[in-house]
C-alpha positions as CSV (number, residue, x, y, z in Angstrom):
1,M,66.9,52.7,47.2
2,A,69.5,49.9,47.1
3,Q,72.4,52.2,48.2
4,E,70.3,53.6,51.1
5,F,69.2,50.1,52.1
6,V,72.8,48.7,52.2
7,N,74.3,51.8,53.8
8,R,71.6,51.8,56.6
9,K,72.5,48.2,57.4
10,I,76.3,48.6,57.7
11,Q,77.1,50.0,61.1
12,P,80.2,50.2,63.4
13,G,80.2,47.5,66.0
14,K,77.9,45.2,64.1
15,V,78.4,42.2,61.7
16,V,76.2,42.3,58.7
17,V,76.0,39.6,56.1
18,F,74.1,40.1,52.8
19,I,72.8,36.7,51.7
20,K,70.5,34.7,49.5
21,P,68.9,31.8,51.5
22,T,69.4,29.3,48.7
23,C,73.1,29.9,48.5
24,P,75.3,27.2,50.0
25,Y,78.2,29.7,50.7
26,C,75.7,31.9,52.6
27,R,74.6,29.0,54.7
28,Q,78.2,28.0,55.5
29,T,78.9,31.7,56.5
30,Q,75.9,31.6,58.8
31,E,77.1,28.3,60.4
32,I,80.6,29.8,61.1
33,L,79.3,33.0,62.6
34,S,76.7,31.1,64.7
35,Q,79.6,29.6,66.6
36,F,80.2,32.9,68.3
37,S,78.3,34.5,71.2
38,F,77.2,37.8,69.7
39,K,75.6,40.6,71.8
40,Q,71.9,41.1,71.1
41,G,71.4,42.8,67.7
42,M,75.2,42.7,66.7
43,L,74.8,40.0,64.0
44,E,72.4,40.5,61.1
45,F,71.8,38.3,58.1
46,V,70.1,40.4,55.4
47,D,68.2,38.3,52.8
48,I,68.5,40.5,49.7
49,T,66.0,38.4,47.8
50,A,63.3,39.6,50.2
51,T,63.7,43.2,49.1
52,G,62.5,42.9,45.5
53,D,65.7,44.9,44.5
54,T,68.1,41.9,44.5
55,E,69.9,43.0,41.3
56,K,70.3,46.6,42.3
57,I,71.6,45.7,45.7
58,Q,74.2,43.3,44.2
59,D,75.2,46.1,41.7
60,Y,75.7,48.5,44.6
61,L,77.6,45.8,46.6
62,K,79.9,45.5,43.6
63,Q,80.4,49.2,43.5
64,L,81.1,49.3,47.3
65,T,83.2,46.1,47.6
66,G,84.4,45.1,44.2
67,A,82.3,42.0,44.1
68,R,78.5,41.4,43.6
69,T,78.5,37.8,44.8
70,V,76.9,36.8,48.2
71,P,77.6,36.4,50.9
72,R,79.2,39.9,51.4
73,V,80.4,40.0,55.0
74,F,80.9,43.3,56.8
75,I,82.6,43.6,60.2
76,G,81.7,47.0,61.3
77,K,82.1,49.3,58.2
78,D,84.7,47.0,56.6
79,C,83.8,44.4,54.0
80,I,86.0,41.4,54.6
81,G,84.8,39.6,51.5
82,G,82.8,36.4,51.2
83,C,82.7,32.9,52.6
84,T,86.3,31.9,51.7
85,D,87.6,35.1,53.2
86,L,85.6,34.4,56.4
87,I,86.9,30.8,56.6
88,N,90.5,32.0,56.2
89,M,90.0,34.7,58.9
90,H,88.4,32.1,61.2
91,Q,91.2,29.6,60.7
92,S,93.9,32.2,61.4
93,G,92.2,33.5,64.5
94,E,91.8,37.0,62.9
95,L,88.0,36.7,62.9
96,L,87.8,36.4,66.7
97,I,90.2,39.3,67.1
98,R,88.1,41.5,64.8
99,L,84.8,40.6,66.4
100,K,86.3,41.5,69.8
101,Q,87.8,44.8,68.5
102,I,84.4,46.0,67.4
103,G,82.7,44.9,70.6
104,A,80.2,42.6,69.0
105,L,80.7,39.6,71.3
106,Q,79.3,38.9,74.7
């Protein structure tokens, strides 16, 4: 169930962030990404605590990405890491380039 749930969310051309609403790093990630003008439906925050399978989802994220912590940020099919990785990409300008490359911005 967890594997199917995660794999169904991750799509080319879309930014998906797996979060827990109480996590400060997740909120910071949401703040950074909200600065961009995404096309309708191209940015999704997935609250893994709402599924009832939080532990299994985090276990699968570890298998998939090497880390089970949230946020886990996917740009298209690629996991770029967590909040610190997103901040570094944003500061270097790479985030904007990647978002344009996948066609997620207006």
